[in-house]
PyMOL Python script that loads the backbone (N, CA, C, O; Angstrom):
from pymol import cmd

cmd.read_pdbstr("""\
ATOM      1  N   MET A   1      -2.206 -34.907 -57.742  1.00  0.00           N
ATOM      2  CA  MET A   1      -1.300 -34.525 -58.804  1.00  0.00           C
ATOM      3  C   MET A   1      -2.033 -34.509 -60.142  1.00  0.00           C
ATOM      4  O   MET A   1      -3.106 -35.096 -60.285  1.00  0.00           O
ATOM      5  N   VAL A   2      -1.453 -33.847 -61.088  1.00  0.00           N
ATOM      6  CA  VAL A   2      -2.010 -33.729 -62.433  1.00  0.00           C
ATOM      7  C   VAL A   2      -1.627 -34.962 -63.241  1.00  0.00           C
ATOM      8  O   VAL A   2      -0.497 -35.442 -63.140  1.00  0.00           O
ATOM      9  N   ARG A   3      -2.540 -35.472 -64.029  1.00  0.00           N
ATOM     10  CA  ARG A   3      -2.267 -36.689 -64.809  1.00  0.00           C
ATOM     11  C   ARG A   3      -1.197 -36.493 -65.872  1.00  0.00           C
ATOM     12  O   ARG A   3      -0.356 -37.370 -66.073  1.00  0.00           O
ATOM     13  N   GLU A   4      -1.216 -35.354 -66.554  1.00  0.00           N
ATOM     14  CA  GLU A   4      -0.248 -35.081 -67.619  1.00  0.00           C
ATOM     15  C   GLU A   4       0.540 -33.821 -67.279  1.00  0.00           C
ATOM     16  O   GLU A   4       0.214 -32.745 -67.778  1.00  0.00           O
ATOM     17  N   PRO A   5       1.573 -33.931 -66.439  1.00  0.00           N
ATOM     18  CA  PRO A   5       2.303 -32.734 -66.020  1.00  0.00           C
ATOM     19  C   PRO A   5       2.975 -31.983 -67.160  1.00  0.00           C
ATOM     20  O   PRO A   5       3.195 -30.777 -67.042  1.00  0.00           O
ATOM     21  N   ARG A   6       3.307 -32.646 -68.251  1.00  0.00           N
ATOM     22  CA  ARG A   6       3.952 -31.954 -69.372  1.00  0.00           C
ATOM     23  C   ARG A   6       2.978 -31.029 -70.094  1.00  0.00           C
ATOM     24  O   ARG A   6       3.408 -30.116 -70.799  1.00  0.00           O
ATOM     25  N   ALA A   7       1.687 -31.246 -69.934  1.00  0.00           N
ATOM     26  CA  ALA A   7       0.693 -30.382 -70.575  1.00  0.00           C
ATOM     27  C   ALA A   7       0.553 -29.052 -69.836  1.00  0.00           C
ATOM     28  O   ALA A   7       0.177 -28.051 -70.447  1.00  0.00           O
ATOM     29  N   ALA A   8       0.844 -29.019 -68.543  1.00  0.00           N
ATOM     30  CA  ALA A   8       0.681 -27.788 -67.754  1.00  0.00           C
ATOM     31  C   ALA A   8       1.568 -26.647 -68.246  1.00  0.00           C
ATOM     32  O   ALA A   8       1.054 -25.543 -68.430  1.00  0.00           O
ATOM     33  N   PRO A   9       2.877 -26.845 -68.472  1.00  0.00           N
ATOM     34  CA  PRO A   9       3.690 -25.736 -68.986  1.00  0.00           C
ATOM     35  C   PRO A   9       3.232 -25.262 -70.365  1.00  0.00           C
ATOM     36  O   PRO A   9       3.361 -24.081 -70.686  1.00  0.00           O
ATOM     37  N   ALA A  10       2.701 -26.168 -71.176  1.00  0.00           N
ATOM     38  CA  ALA A  10       2.234 -25.780 -72.508  1.00  0.00           C
ATOM     39  C   ALA A  10       1.090 -24.780 -72.418  1.00  0.00           C
ATOM     40  O   ALA A  10       0.912 -23.965 -73.323  1.00  0.00           O
ATOM     41  N   GLU A  11       0.306 -24.830 -71.334  1.00  0.00           N
ATOM     42  CA  GLU A  11      -0.772 -23.864 -71.133  1.00  0.00           C
ATOM     43  C   GLU A  11      -0.225 -22.445 -70.983  1.00  0.00           C
ATOM     44  O   GLU A  11      -0.955 -21.475 -71.184  1.00  0.00           O
ATOM     45  N   PHE A  12       1.047 -22.322 -70.633  1.00  0.00           N
ATOM     46  CA  PHE A  12       1.688 -21.021 -70.446  1.00  0.00           C
ATOM     47  C   PHE A  12       2.720 -20.750 -71.541  1.00  0.00           C
ATOM     48  O   PHE A  12       3.593 -19.898 -71.371  1.00  0.00           O
ATOM     49  N   ALA A  13       2.627 -21.460 -72.652  1.00  0.00           N
ATOM     50  CA  ALA A  13       3.540 -21.327 -73.802  1.00  0.00           C
ATOM     51  C   ALA A  13       4.985 -21.620 -73.422  1.00  0.00           C
ATOM     52  O   ALA A  13       5.903 -20.970 -73.923  1.00  0.00           O
ATOM     53  N   LEU A  14       5.193 -22.590 -72.541  1.00  0.00           N
ATOM     54  CA  LEU A  14       6.535 -23.007 -72.141  1.00  0.00           C
ATOM     55  C   LEU A  14       6.802 -24.402 -72.684  1.00  0.00           C
ATOM     56  O   LEU A  14       5.904 -25.242 -72.731  1.00  0.00           O
ATOM     57  N   GLU A  15       8.038 -24.640 -73.092  1.00  0.00           N
ATOM     58  CA  GLU A  15       8.415 -25.920 -73.680  1.00  0.00           C
ATOM     59  C   GLU A  15       9.678 -26.441 -72.999  1.00  0.00           C
ATOM     60  O   GLU A  15      10.782 -26.149 -73.458  1.00  0.00           O
ATOM     61  N   PRO A  16       9.540 -27.208 -71.910  1.00  0.00           N
ATOM     62  CA  PRO A  16      10.725 -27.730 -71.227  1.00  0.00           C
ATOM     63  C   PRO A  16      11.367 -28.858 -72.027  1.00  0.00           C
ATOM     64  O   PRO A  16      10.674 -29.571 -72.753  1.00  0.00           O
ATOM     65  N   PRO A  17      12.682 -29.029 -71.903  1.00  0.00           N
ATOM     66  CA  PRO A  17      13.348 -30.152 -72.570  1.00  0.00           C
ATOM     67  C   PRO A  17      12.812 -31.478 -72.031  1.00  0.00           C
ATOM     68  O   PRO A  17      12.325 -31.538 -70.901  1.00  0.00           O
ATOM     69  N   ASP A  18      12.899 -32.522 -72.823  1.00  0.00           N
ATOM     70  CA  ASP A  18      12.409 -33.836 -72.403  1.00  0.00           C
ATOM     71  C   ASP A  18      13.119 -34.348 -71.154  1.00  0.00           C
ATOM     72  O   ASP A  18      12.573 -35.185 -70.434  1.00  0.00           O
ATOM     73  N   THR A  19      14.312 -33.863 -70.892  1.00  0.00           N
ATOM     74  CA  THR A  19      15.078 -34.320 -69.730  1.00  0.00           C
ATOM     75  C   THR A  19      14.662 -33.624 -68.438  1.00  0.00           C
ATOM     76  O   THR A  19      15.145 -33.989 -67.366  1.00  0.00           O
ATOM     77  N   THR A  20      13.773 -32.627 -68.516  1.00  0.00           N
ATOM     78  CA  THR A  20      13.329 -31.892 -67.333  1.00  0.00           C
ATOM     79  C   THR A  20      12.192 -32.634 -66.652  1.00  0.00           C
ATOM     80  O   THR A  20      11.183 -32.948 -67.283  1.00  0.00           O
ATOM     81  N   GLU A  21      12.355 -32.915 -65.359  1.00  0.00           N
ATOM     82  CA  GLU A  21      11.293 -33.552 -64.590  1.00  0.00           C
ATOM     83  C   GLU A  21      10.309 -32.481 -64.147  1.00  0.00           C
ATOM     84  O   GLU A  21      10.710 -31.444 -63.619  1.00  0.00           O
ATOM     85  N   ILE A  22       9.031 -32.727 -64.359  1.00  0.00           N
ATOM     86  CA  ILE A  22       7.995 -31.760 -63.999  1.00  0.00           C
ATOM     87  C   ILE A  22       6.986 -32.443 -63.095  1.00  0.00           C
ATOM     88  O   ILE A  22       6.492 -33.526 -63.410  1.00  0.00           O
ATOM     89  N   THR A  23       6.685 -31.814 -61.980  1.00  0.00           N
ATOM     90  CA  THR A  23       5.642 -32.277 -61.083  1.00  0.00           C
ATOM     91  C   THR A  23       4.702 -31.110 -60.850  1.00  0.00           C
ATOM     92  O   THR A  23       5.149 -30.008 -60.531  1.00  0.00           O
ATOM     93  N   VAL A  24       3.411 -31.336 -61.006  1.00  0.00           N
ATOM     94  CA  VAL A  24       2.421 -30.268 -60.861  1.00  0.00           C
ATOM     95  C   VAL A  24       1.381 -30.710 -59.846  1.00  0.00           C
ATOM     96  O   VAL A  24       0.892 -31.839 -59.898  1.00  0.00           O
ATOM     97  N   TRP A  25       1.043 -29.813 -58.918  1.00  0.00           N
ATOM     98  CA  TRP A  25       0.010 -30.073 -57.930  1.00  0.00           C
ATOM     99  C   TRP A  25      -1.120 -29.087 -58.135  1.00  0.00           C
ATOM    100  O   TRP A  25      -0.881 -27.887 -58.269  1.00  0.00           O
ATOM    101  N   ASP A  26      -2.349 -29.577 -58.162  1.00  0.00           N
ATOM    102  CA  ASP A  26      -3.522 -28.704 -58.162  1.00  0.00           C
ATOM    103  C   ASP A  26      -3.955 -28.549 -56.720  1.00  0.00           C
ATOM    104  O   ASP A  26      -4.315 -29.533 -56.075  1.00  0.00           O
ATOM    105  N   SER A  27      -3.925 -27.332 -56.202  1.00  0.00           N
ATOM    106  CA  SER A  27      -4.371 -27.135 -54.832  1.00  0.00           C
ATOM    107  C   SER A  27      -5.855 -26.806 -54.795  1.00  0.00           C
ATOM    108  O   SER A  27      -6.511 -26.995 -53.771  1.00  0.00           O
ATOM    109  N   SER A  28      -6.381 -26.318 -55.900  1.00  0.00           N
ATOM    110  CA  SER A  28      -7.817 -26.079 -56.046  1.00  0.00           C
ATOM    111  C   SER A  28      -8.117 -26.008 -57.537  1.00  0.00           C
ATOM    112  O   SER A  28      -7.211 -26.121 -58.363  1.00  0.00           O
ATOM    113  N   ALA A  29      -9.374 -25.823 -57.876  1.00  0.00           N
ATOM    114  CA  ALA A  29      -9.735 -25.733 -59.288  1.00  0.00           C
ATOM    115  C   ALA A  29      -9.154 -24.489 -59.943  1.00  0.00           C
ATOM    116  O   ALA A  29      -8.971 -24.461 -61.160  1.00  0.00           O
ATOM    117  N   GLU A  30      -8.859 -23.451 -59.148  1.00  0.00           N
ATOM    118  CA  GLU A  30      -8.359 -22.194 -59.699  1.00  0.00           C
ATOM    119  C   GLU A  30      -6.857 -22.015 -59.573  1.00  0.00           C
ATOM    120  O   GLU A  30      -6.286 -21.165 -60.256  1.00  0.00           O
ATOM    121  N   THR A  31      -6.197 -22.796 -58.716  1.00  0.00           N
ATOM    122  CA  THR A  31      -4.780 -22.577 -58.432  1.00  0.00           C
ATOM    123  C   THR A  31      -3.976 -23.820 -58.769  1.00  0.00           C
ATOM    124  O   THR A  31      -4.349 -24.937 -58.409  1.00  0.00           O
ATOM    125  N   ARG A  32      -2.864 -23.609 -59.467  1.00  0.00           N
ATOM    126  CA  ARG A  32      -1.971 -24.711 -59.830  1.00  0.00           C
ATOM    127  C   ARG A  32      -0.547 -24.271 -59.529  1.00  0.00           C
ATOM    128  O   ARG A  32      -0.153 -23.164 -59.897  1.00  0.00           O
ATOM    129  N   TYR A  33       0.229 -25.119 -58.866  1.00  0.00           N
ATOM    130  CA  TYR A  33       1.615 -24.814 -58.532  1.00  0.00           C
ATOM    131  C   TYR A  33       2.540 -25.699 -59.347  1.00  0.00           C
ATOM    132  O   TYR A  33       2.322 -26.905 -59.461  1.00  0.00           O
ATOM    133  N   MET A  34       3.585 -25.085 -59.919  1.00  0.00           N
ATOM    134  CA  MET A  34       4.594 -25.839 -60.652  1.00  0.00           C
ATOM    135  C   MET A  34       5.959 -25.470 -60.092  1.00  0.00           C
ATOM    136  O   MET A  34       6.243 -24.299 -59.840  1.00  0.00           O
ATOM    137  N   VAL A  35       6.794 -26.472 -59.903  1.00  0.00           N
ATOM    138  CA  VAL A  35       8.172 -26.239 -59.478  1.00  0.00           C
ATOM    139  C   VAL A  35       9.058 -26.706 -60.618  1.00  0.00           C
ATOM    140  O   VAL A  35       9.094 -27.892 -60.948  1.00  0.00           O
ATOM    141  N   LEU A  36       9.769 -25.767 -61.214  1.00  0.00           N
ATOM    142  CA  LEU A  36      10.631 -26.070 -62.351  1.00  0.00           C
ATOM    143  C   LEU A  36      12.076 -25.862 -61.938  1.00  0.00           C
ATOM    144  O   LEU A  36      12.376 -24.874 -61.268  1.00  0.00           O
ATOM    145  N   PRO A  37      12.982 -26.756 -62.314  1.00  0.00           N
ATOM    146  CA  PRO A  37      14.358 -26.676 -61.845  1.00  0.00           C
ATOM    147  C   PRO A  37      15.175 -25.532 -62.429  1.00  0.00           C
ATOM    148  O   PRO A  37      16.155 -25.118 -61.810  1.00  0.00           O
ATOM    149  N   ARG A  38      14.813 -25.006 -63.591  1.00  0.00           N
ATOM    150  CA  ARG A  38      15.572 -23.915 -64.201  1.00  0.00           C
ATOM    151  C   ARG A  38      14.727 -23.290 -65.300  1.00  0.00           C
ATOM    152  O   ARG A  38      13.668 -23.805 -65.660  1.00  0.00           O
ATOM    153  N   ARG A  39      15.206 -22.185 -65.818  1.00  0.00           N
ATOM    154  CA  ARG A  39      14.488 -21.525 -66.903  1.00  0.00           C
ATOM    155  C   ARG A  39      14.750 -22.264 -68.206  1.00  0.00           C
ATOM    156  O   ARG A  39      15.820 -22.841 -68.398  1.00  0.00           O
ATOM    157  N   PHE A  40      13.780 -22.246 -69.090  1.00  0.00           N
ATOM    158  CA  PHE A  40      13.940 -22.867 -70.388  1.00  0.00           C
ATOM    159  C   PHE A  40      13.225 -22.019 -71.427  1.00  0.00           C
ATOM    160  O   PHE A  40      12.507 -21.079 -71.087  1.00  0.00           O
ATOM    161  N   ARG A  41      13.427 -22.357 -72.695  1.00  0.00           N
ATOM    162  CA  ARG A  41      12.874 -21.557 -73.793  1.00  0.00           C
ATOM    163  C   ARG A  41      11.356 -21.605 -73.823  1.00  0.00           C
ATOM    164  O   ARG A  41      10.740 -22.608 -73.461  1.00  0.00           O
ATOM    165  N   ARG A  42      10.770 -20.508 -74.259  1.00  0.00           N
ATOM    166  CA  ARG A  42       9.330 -20.472 -74.471  1.00  0.00           C
ATOM    167  C   ARG A  42       9.016 -21.169 -75.793  1.00  0.00           C
ATOM    168  O   ARG A  42       9.856 -21.205 -76.693  1.00  0.00           O
ATOM    169  N   ALA A  43       7.829 -21.711 -75.908  1.00  0.00           N
ATOM    170  CA  ALA A  43       7.411 -22.371 -77.142  1.00  0.00           C
ATOM    171  C   ALA A  43       7.290 -21.340 -78.264  1.00  0.00           C
ATOM    172  O   ALA A  43       7.029 -20.162 -78.020  1.00  0.00           O
ATOM    173  N   ARG A  44       7.481 -21.798 -79.469  1.00  0.00           N
ATOM    174  CA  ARG A  44       7.353 -20.892 -80.617  1.00  0.00           C
ATOM    175  C   ARG A  44       5.876 -20.663 -80.937  1.00  0.00           C
ATOM    176  O   ARG A  44       5.045 -21.555 -80.767  1.00  0.00           O
ATOM    177  N   THR A  45       5.573 -19.475 -81.395  1.00  0.00           N
ATOM    178  CA  THR A  45       4.207 -19.154 -81.784  1.00  0.00           C
ATOM    179  C   THR A  45       3.922 -19.734 -83.161  1.00  0.00           C
ATOM    180  O   THR A  45       4.817 -20.288 -83.799  1.00  0.00           O
ATOM    181  N   ALA A  46       2.704 -19.615 -83.617  1.00  0.00           N
ATOM    182  CA  ALA A  46       2.320 -20.151 -84.924  1.00  0.00           C
ATOM    183  C   ALA A  46       3.118 -19.498 -86.052  1.00  0.00           C
ATOM    184  O   ALA A  46       3.301 -20.104 -87.107  1.00  0.00           O
ATOM    185  N   ARG A  47       3.588 -18.285 -85.842  1.00  0.00           N
ATOM    186  CA  ARG A  47       4.364 -17.594 -86.871  1.00  0.00           C
ATOM    187  C   ARG A  47       5.842 -17.963 -86.830  1.00  0.00           C
ATOM    188  O   ARG A  47       6.626 -17.443 -87.626  1.00  0.00           O
ATOM    189  N   GLY A  48       6.235 -18.843 -85.925  1.00  0.00           N
ATOM    190  CA  GLY A  48       7.621 -19.281 -85.863  1.00  0.00           C
ATOM    191  C   GLY A  48       8.521 -18.402 -85.021  1.00  0.00           C
ATOM    192  O   GLY A  48       9.725 -18.652 -84.945  1.00  0.00           O
ATOM    193  N   ARG A  49       7.969 -17.374 -84.381  1.00  0.00           N
ATOM    194  CA  ARG A  49       8.775 -16.509 -83.517  1.00  0.00           C
ATOM    195  C   ARG A  49       8.470 -16.816 -82.062  1.00  0.00           C
ATOM    196  O   ARG A  49       7.372 -17.261 -81.728  1.00  0.00           O
ATOM    197  N   ASN A  50       9.435 -16.580 -81.210  1.00  0.00           N
ATOM    198  CA  ASN A  50       9.184 -16.750 -79.789  1.00  0.00           C
ATOM    199  C   ASN A  50       8.239 -15.668 -79.320  1.00  0.00           C
ATOM    200  O   ASN A  50       8.324 -14.520 -79.757  1.00  0.00           O
ATOM    201  N   SER A  51       7.336 -16.040 -78.427  1.00  0.00           N
ATOM    202  CA  SER A  51       6.466 -15.033 -77.841  1.00  0.00           C
ATOM    203  C   SER A  51       7.288 -14.186 -76.876  1.00  0.00           C
ATOM    204  O   SER A  51       8.453 -14.492 -76.624  1.00  0.00           O
ATOM    205  N   ARG A  52       6.703 -13.144 -76.345  1.00  0.00           N
ATOM    206  CA  ARG A  52       7.418 -12.202 -75.482  1.00  0.00           C
ATOM    207  C   ARG A  52       8.111 -12.943 -74.332  1.00  0.00           C
ATOM    208  O   ARG A  52       7.440 -13.676 -73.605  1.00  0.00           O
ATOM    209  N   PRO A  53       9.405 -12.783 -74.141  1.00  0.00           N
ATOM    210  CA  PRO A  53      10.120 -13.489 -73.065  1.00  0.00           C
ATOM    211  C   PRO A  53       9.767 -12.925 -71.692  1.00  0.00           C
ATOM    212  O   PRO A  53       9.388 -11.762 -71.558  1.00  0.00           O
ATOM    213  N   HIS A  54       9.899 -13.765 -70.688  1.00  0.00           N
ATOM    214  CA  HIS A  54       9.695 -13.315 -69.310  1.00  0.00           C
ATOM    215  C   HIS A  54      10.824 -12.380 -68.924  1.00  0.00           C
ATOM    216  O   HIS A  54      11.979 -12.620 -69.274  1.00  0.00           O
ATOM    217  N   SER A  55      10.505 -11.328 -68.214  1.00  0.00           N
ATOM    218  CA  SER A  55      11.556 -10.415 -67.772  1.00  0.00           C
ATOM    219  C   SER A  55      12.236 -10.953 -66.520  1.00  0.00           C
ATOM    220  O   SER A  55      13.427 -10.719 -66.315  1.00  0.00           O
ATOM    221  N   SER A  56      11.499 -11.668 -65.687  1.00  0.00           N
ATOM    222  CA  SER A  56      12.080 -12.270 -64.489  1.00  0.00           C
ATOM    223  C   SER A  56      11.163 -13.392 -64.018  1.00  0.00           C
ATOM    224  O   SER A  56       9.976 -13.392 -64.345  1.00  0.00           O
ATOM    225  N   PRO A  57      11.688 -14.342 -63.262  1.00  0.00           N
ATOM    226  CA  PRO A  57      10.850 -15.428 -62.751  1.00  0.00           C
ATOM    227  C   PRO A  57       9.779 -14.890 -61.808  1.00  0.00           C
ATOM    228  O   PRO A  57       9.991 -13.891 -61.121  1.00  0.00           O
ATOM    229  N   VAL A  58       8.644 -15.550 -61.783  1.00  0.00           N
ATOM    230  CA  VAL A  58       7.558 -15.171 -60.885  1.00  0.00           C
ATOM    231  C   VAL A  58       7.572 -16.132 -59.711  1.00  0.00           C
ATOM    232  O   VAL A  58       7.570 -17.349 -59.901  1.00  0.00           O
ATOM    233  N   THR A  59       7.586 -15.595 -58.505  1.00  0.00           N
ATOM    234  CA  THR A  59       7.559 -16.446 -57.312  1.00  0.00           C
ATOM    235  C   THR A  59       6.491 -15.940 -56.366  1.00  0.00           C
ATOM    236  O   THR A  59       6.081 -14.781 -56.443  1.00  0.00           O
ATOM    237  N   ARG A  60       6.050 -16.785 -55.495  1.00  0.00           N
ATOM    238  CA  ARG A  60       5.076 -16.411 -54.474  1.00  0.00           C
ATOM    239  C   ARG A  60       5.528 -16.925 -53.146  1.00  0.00           C
ATOM    240  O   ARG A  60       4.848 -16.719 -52.141  1.00  0.00           O
TER     241      ARG A  60
END
""", "prot")
cmd.dss("prot")
cmd.show_as("cartoon", "prot")
cmd.util.cbc("prot")
cmd.orient("prot")
């Protein structure tokens, strides 16, 4: 498991609420899997605007 799971969504400009439980597994150095219980807001950019929203969830 990842030591700081809350840092993983930040790498993708995502900001989950503090009440959201996050567990992240690294399956290899190149692949990381995250299971999130629901959609949440994207983090704000440096200019104070939301970055481009996701059009739909990505699944594999």
